[in-house]
C-alpha angles and dihedrals in degrees: 000000000000101000135079113263124239115256120257108248103161121061097190141130091281091057091047091052090051091050092051090048091049092052090051092048092048092050093047090051091048091238132147097213139018130189123208094242088060088066094042099264118128098216133117093242136120137173127208142189102178139149122231129220090282092050092251111149118236118195125181156108131256125197118189094357125194119194126213119195130192119260136204118358091354091063112097118174127217115207105207138148109263130195137182136212086229090061100037117201095009122112133175134174112259128177115228132163111272092226132049138170117210123194129184139097133308125229091284098047096259116143113252137178124195129185119209134194130196115337092004091054088052091051093051091050094044095050094043088052090058090056090050093052098261126125114198091246088065088067094057128093113260096259093048091046091053090050091049093051091045089054089050093049090050090056101032094099089067093061129064119239091254095051127175091031089060124042121258116272100230143004123276 
């Protein structure tokens, strides 16, 4: 999870099967985004099914995403609890910009650009981070990071080693 993913270069049936499987895995895990490295695939690819600040649902795929964030006076931070399918059950408050623009390719190699606000902006940033070798806990101060990983350790026995590809073992 801490290395940069390989770019997607082939937009073929194999990629489309992976994307379908990732959507199914994300849904089964009750997630809003899932990056290929989270299911053991070294590709710069993520899927999402995420609401925005107005509760509009955004569904899509990004290959080779690049995120652009506001700077200066345009940069407004949201301080919200964030979680990750790679650290199931653990949440910690993390400040992220409330707006993000993500550019890359869709499942067929066509260039796309998507703007996100609120929770959807957080999702775009979080999943792009995964592809760049960053887990959201890496963005936390040392004390908060230790607390996050302690929460995860306390709940880890309820999740199989290949989570989120396999369902959790018990109820929380």
